[in-house]
N, C-alpha and C positions, 0 to 999 in steps of 0.2 A: 397773939399780938402780931400785927402786920409789919413787914419790912418793905423797903423801897421796891416797887414792882408788884407787891401783893395788893391787889385791888379789891375794894368792896363792890357791891352791886351798882354803885353809882359811878364807878370808874375812878374814884379818888384813891389816893394812896397816903400812907403815913409812915414816918420813920420809926425804927425801933430804938428805944432808949434803954439805958441801964446796962448791966453786965460789964462794968468797967469801961464804959465809953460808948458813944453812939456810933452805929454803923453809918459810914459816910457823914460823920458829924463834923465837929469843929476842925480836927486835924485834916481830914480829907478835903473839906471845903477850902481850908487855908492853902493847902498844897496845890489844889486845882487852880485857885486864884493866882498863886505865885507862878505856876507854870504857864497859865494863859497870858498873864501880864508880860512875862518874859518873852514869850513867843511873839506877841503882838509888837513888842518893842523892836525885836529883830526884824519883823516882817514889814514894818511901816508900809450756773446752768446745769441744768441737769439733762444733758442729752444722752441718747442711747449709744453714742459713738465711742471713739477711742479716747483714752486718757491723753494728757498733754505730751507732746513729743519732745521731752527734755534732752533726748540724745540726738536731736537733729544735727545734720552735718553742716559745715560752713557754707556749702553751696546753696543752702536754703536762704541765705541772706547776703547776697552780693551787693554791697553799696554802690559799686561802680556804675551800674546801669541806671541809677537815679541821680547820680552826682551832678550832671549838667542841669537838670531841672531844679535841684536844690540850690545850686549856685544862682540860677536866674531868680528864684524866689527871694533869696537873701539879698541880691542886688536891688530888687524892687523895694524891699523893706528898708535897706540902707539909704536908698535915694529919698524915701519918705522921711527918714530920720534927719537927714542932712537938710532937707527943705524946711522941716519944722524946728530945726535947731535942737533936736533931742538926742541924748547920748544913751546908747544901749548899755545895760548892765552886763555883768559877766555871766558865765554859765552856772547852772545849778549842779550840785553833785549828782552822781549817777543814781544813787538810791532815790533821791527826790524825783528824778525824771522817770524812773521805772514805776514809782508809786503813781505818778500821773497817768502813765500808760496803762497800768492795770485798772485804775479807776475808770479810764475812758473806755476800755474794751471788755472788761469783765464786771465792772460795777463794784469791785472790792479792792481793798489793799492787798498787797502780796502776802502770802503765807510765810511762816518761818521756813517751811520746807523749800519754798521757792527762793527765799533769800539765801539759804545755805547752798543751793545749787548754783546760784549766780556767783557767790563768793568763790566756790570751788572752780568754776569755769574761768573767771576773770577775763571776760571777752573784751577785745579791743573796741568794739562798737556795741555797747550795752543795749541800746534801743533796738537795733536790727537783730541782735541775738535773741532778745526777748520776744520780738514780734514773730520771728520764725517759729517759735513755740506756741505763742498765743493763736496764730492763724490755724493751728491744728487742734486747738483746745475747744472742746464743746462749749465751754463757758463763753468764749468769744462769739460763737454762733448764736447761742440763746440770748445773750445780753443785747447784741446789736439787732437781732431779730425783733425784740420787743421795741427797740427804738424805731425801727422801720415800720413796725405794725402801728405804733402810735401815730406816725406820720401818715400812713395810708388809710387806716380804718379807725383811728382814735382808740378810745377805751370803752366805748359804749357796748352794752351787752348785745345789741342787735336782736333780730327775730330768732327766737330759739329754734324753730323748726328748720330754718334754711340758712343758718349762720353758725359756723364752727371756727371761732377765733384761734383755738389751739391748733387746728389743722393748718391754718394759714401761717401761724408762728413756726411750726415744724418745717413747712415748705420754705420759708424764708431762711430759717436756720441752716437747712441743708444746702441751699443755694450759696449762702455766705461761706460755709466751710469748704464748698467745692470751688469757690471763687468764680461763680457764674457771672458773666458780664452784667453790669447794672442795667444797661439798656435792654438786654434780653429779659431781665426780671420785670422791668416796667412794662414792656410790650406784652408779656404774659398776663400781667394783671389787667391791663386795659382791654385785651381781646379775649379774656377767659370765657370758656363755655363749659357746660357740663354740670355735674352734681358737686356741690360744695364739699363733700366728704372725699370723693375720689379725685376731684380736681380742685385742690385747696385754693388755687389762685382765684377761683370764682367767688370766694368770700369777699374779695374787694368790691364786688358788685352786690352780693346778697345782703351785706351789712346795711345797705341803704334802703332795703325793702321795708315798707310799713307793715309791722306785724299784724295790724288789724285789717289789712287788705293785701295779702300776699299776691293775689292774682294780678295786681297792677305791675308787678315786676320792679326792677331796680329804679331808684329815684334819679332821673337824669340831672336834676338841679344839684343834688348833693354830689354826684359824681363829677360834674363839671367843676364845681368849687374845689373838690379834692385834687383833681388832676392839675388845675392851675396852681394851687398853693404848694402841693407836695412835690410835684415833678418839675415845675417851671419857676417856682419862687415868685408867683404873681398873684396878688389878691384880687382876682377878677370878680370874686363873689361880692365885692363891694358895690357892684353895679347890677346886682341881681334884681333890685326893685326900681332903680331909677338910673339915669345917666350920671356920669361923673361930673359934679358941679365944681370941683376944685381944680384938679389937673387938666380936666377936659380931654383926657386921653381916651377913656373908654366910654362906650355907650351901653345901655341895657341890652341892646340887640347883640352886642359882641358876646356877652355871657350866654345868652340863650341859644345863639347859634352854635356855641361850643357844646352846650347841653344836648343839642339835637343829634350829635353823633351817637348818643346812647339811646335814642328813641327805639331802635330796633331790638334792644335787649329785652327779652321777656322770659317768663317762667313757664316751663313745660314739665312733663313727667320725667324727662331725661335731664332736667336741670336748666341752666341758663342757655338760651338759644337766641340766634338773631333772626329777625323777620324784617327784611329791608323794606317791606311795604308799609310798615308803620311810620306815620308822620309825627313830627313834634309840633305841638300847637301851644301857643302861649299868648295871653293878653298883655301886650306891652303897655307901658305907661302912656296914657293919652288915647288908647284905643278902646272901642266899645266892646269888642268881641275878641275871643282868642283867634289867632291867625296862624297858619302854617309857616314854619321857619325852616329854611334849608340849612344844613350843616355848613359852618364856615369857621375858620380859625382867626383869632384876633390879631395876629401879626405873622409875618413871613409866609404869606399864602402860597408863594412859589414852591415851598418845600412840601406841600400837601400832595400826595399821590392822587392821580385821577382814577385809578383802578382799585378794586377791592371793596370789601364791606366798609361801612362807615367807621366801625371801631378799629378795623385794621388800618385804615387810612390815618385815623387820628393817632394811633400808636406810632406809626411810622413818622408822622410829623413831629410828635412830642420828642422822640428819641433821635431825630435826624442829627448827624454830626454838625451840620451847619446851624441848627437851632441852638445857639449858644446858651440860651436861658436854661436849657436842660442840664448842661454840664455845670454852669455856674451854681444852680440850685443845689446840685449834689455836692460840689466842692464846699460850698458854704456850710452845708449841714455836717459833712464829715469833719470839717475844721471845728465846728461846734462840739462834736463828740470828743475831739481830742483836747480842747481847751475849756470845755463847759461854757463857751461863749463863741458865737459865730463871727466870721470876718465882717459881715454886714448884719446889722440888726434893724428890724426883726428878721429872723431867719427865713421867713416865707414871704418877704416883700422886697425883692431885689429890683433895682432899676433895670430897664431893658437896654437903655442906651448909655449908661454910666452917669456920673463917674463911678469907677469901681475901686474897692480897697486894694492897696498894693499887694501884689502876689496872686490875686484872684484869677486874672486872665492867664497868667503863666500856668497855674495849676489846672485851669480849665483846658488849655491847649494840650497839656500832657495827658489829662484824663481822656480826651477825645482821641489823641494820637495812639494811645495804648489800649484801645478797645473798651473803655469805660471799666477799667480794672480797679475795683474798690480797694483791694489789698495793696496794690501799688500806690494808690493815692494816699493811703494811710502811711505807708513807708516814707513817702516824700515829705508829707507834713511833719512827721515825727523827726525827720532828719534836719529840718530847718533850724536856723538860729532862734526863731521865735519860740519854738517848743523847748529848746534847750536852755533858754535864758532862766536865770534865777528870778524869783519874785521879790527879792529884796536887794538893796544896794549894799555893796561891800563897805561903803563909807557911811557910818551912822549919822554924819552931819548932813548927808544928802539923801534923804529917803526917796523911794520910788514915787514918782508923780503920776497923776491921772493921765497926763499926756503920754508918758512912757508906756503905760498899760494900753492906752487906746491905739497906739501905733505898734504894739507888739515888741517894743524895745525892752520890755520886762514881761515876764509871764504874769498874766492877770490873776489876781486873787479872786476866786469865786466860791460861793457856798456849794457844798456837795448837794446833789439832788437827793430826795428822800430815799430812793432805792440804793444809792451809793452809801449813804449813812448806814442803812440797815445791813447791806452786804458787808460793809467794813466791820461793823460790830460783830457780826456772826463769824467772819473770817478771823478777826483778831482774837476771838475767844478760843480758837483752835490752833494747835501747833502743827497740824497737817492741813494740806489743801482740801477745801471742801469742793469736790468736783465729781465727775462721773465715777471715780474710784471709791468714793466715800460710801459708807454703809447706807443702805436705803433709808433707815430711820433718821440718820443724820441729815440726809437730803430732804426728807419730808419735813423734818423739824425746821429746817432752814426755809423751805418754801412757805409754810404757814406762818412762821415767825416774821419773815420779811414782809409778807402781805399784810399782816395785822399792823406792823409798825408803820408801814407806808401809809396805810389808811388813817391811822391816828396822827401821824406826823404831818400829813397834808399832801395828797397826790395831785400834782398840777395837770395830770392827764396829757393830752397832746400838746399842751403849751409848756412842756417841761424845759425847753431851751430858753424861756424868757427869764430875765433876772427877777428874783423875788427876795424881799427882805426876810430875815429870820424873825421868828415870833417867840413870845414868852412861852407859849404852849410847847413849842419845839424844845426849848431849853429844859422845861420841866419834864418832858418825856424822856430826855436823855438822863436827867438827874434822878428821876423817880420811876421811870417807866419799867414795864414788865420785861422787855427784851434785855435791857442792860442788866437788870437784876438777875435774870435767869442765866445770863452768860458771864457773870462775874462771881456768882455765889459759889460756895464750896461744893465742888463736884469733881472727884478725882478722875472719873471716866471721861467726862466731856470737856470741862473747862480748863483753858490754858493756865489761868491764875493758880488753881489748885495743883495742877501738874508741876508747874514751876516751883511752887513752894515745897513739893515733895522731892523733886528730882534735881534741881539746880545745885551744883556743888558748893556754892557760896552766895551770899547776898548780892555781891557785885554782878555775878553772872545772871542771877535771877532778874535784877533790875535792868541790865543791859538787854536781855531777851524780851522783857516786857515792853521796853521802848521800841524795839525793833518790830515786834508783831503788831503793835498798836499804832505807832507813829511812823514807822519805816525809817528810823534813824537810831544811832546810838545816843545815850544820854550825854549831856555835857558833864564835865567834871563836877560842877556844882550840883547838878541833878543826881548824879551817881552817888555823891557823898550824902546828900539829903535823904534820898529814899533808901539807900543802902544802910544808913545808920538806923533808920526806923525799923528796918527788917532785922538787923543784927541785935538791936537793943529793944526788943519788943516786950520784954518782961514775961508775964504769964500768957500773953496773947498768942494763939496759934499762928504759925507762919502763914497758913492758908488764909486767915482772916486779914493779915497785913497785906498779902498779895492781892486779895480781893479789893481792898481799899485802893491799892496802887492802880489796878486795872480800871476801876471806876473813875479814879482821878484822871488818868490819861484819856479815857474816852470822853470825859467831860471837858478836857482842855480845848480851847478854841482851835488849836492847831489840827485836831482830829477831824473837825467838820468842814474844813476848807480845802480846796484844791489850790496848791501853791507851788 
């Protein structure tokens, strides 16, 4: 007889009934509904490197060096609130803010182990203390490497012979952990030469090769579109086939002159190499025949060097400190990582001449002035009032409004992305941190379990930063899916629910720990009494089965699947 998560060959699932009450039956559904309703009312990697540096010293996170920039961002935001007549809500509690930070930079909720270390340290500046450790954590490198890979090469499989996505991921991951300047990373991608295995940055080029005709080399059109959107926040590919008939800013020629910078890239036995004698030819709209097009940039041509190869010149122009589109695009994307929503939407369609969202230019100035330091940019964003705001009003009579969220006067409620939901389920089911220190079987189980869950839940691919509504299928996967079933069922070795049932000294402690590992907060007195009484007065039911129901209930609570 099948239980939730036990699938037949068609992928369907059925509940178990009998034996003194249904698993996840009426009681569990009722408590899930009560918890979800109550919350909504209130709310109106596995790298080969070192484990997290939890013993990092205070000098690793000096807030003074970012204080001036943080104040400037806060002033810009406050000015916008005053102009709009919007009032900011108060700050969220430290645990809520650290949950946001872990979701943003590791894709999971904090583990019980991490919560206990935080409680023992009691740092004066929780976010900067937490960041000092995350920046050394391989999970930070691997999680953001995937975000950058989706931005630069998407999620397509690419040509098997000449494309190795995992090599590119490792290269990005190591660069992030070493805090390599962002402009250096981008220049390396645009100018890459060599074999895609020994020179992983070359995969930025080889992913665009037509697997049916590898001899043609990288696709100039795909590369031009990617450079414009990913690195400059400009959707220049909209004029790939015709002139811009709406804003009349871009012409088809602008796009293809950008593509011409990649005409020299070709495939040889030694990998990607440049041949400057190769010309770019394209039949523009209204022309009868393809014609040669010289490389040219669509704006700020005075920043384009006159010396060097075409791709070297393009890389220098893209990353030039005075090419503010580059810094703005990076700031907008990093903000989106931290909030699950960018400052300007869509994330890859920023205006060149404004108007810009409050704070964007301040952050861009600081990013340029400090050598395109991604870790510093994250530290600044996390220290702003916008990140520290609560997502709910302290006054139940005055719930948070859409205007407050739009202007960052309240932390915006957003759905967790599929990989964040999966990562949180897996981490919440373990009392220890799942990271490079974990047993290899635990890491492999997480890798495959997360991949299957994301595929079923719905992977948005490179459009992961676009808002998307939840679906009935996603709710059913959480309620009846294999991953939740496997991570809440009775298993003393693996699952937190069973371990708590066996090891917690009393029901109150078991319930409090369950809330902390799943939702990142202690239970309210009402929640503690409700669930504690069910565990204490369970009759003939094993404690592990009651805890199993509790974990299932918390994971299916609305609160679990939202960033708040």
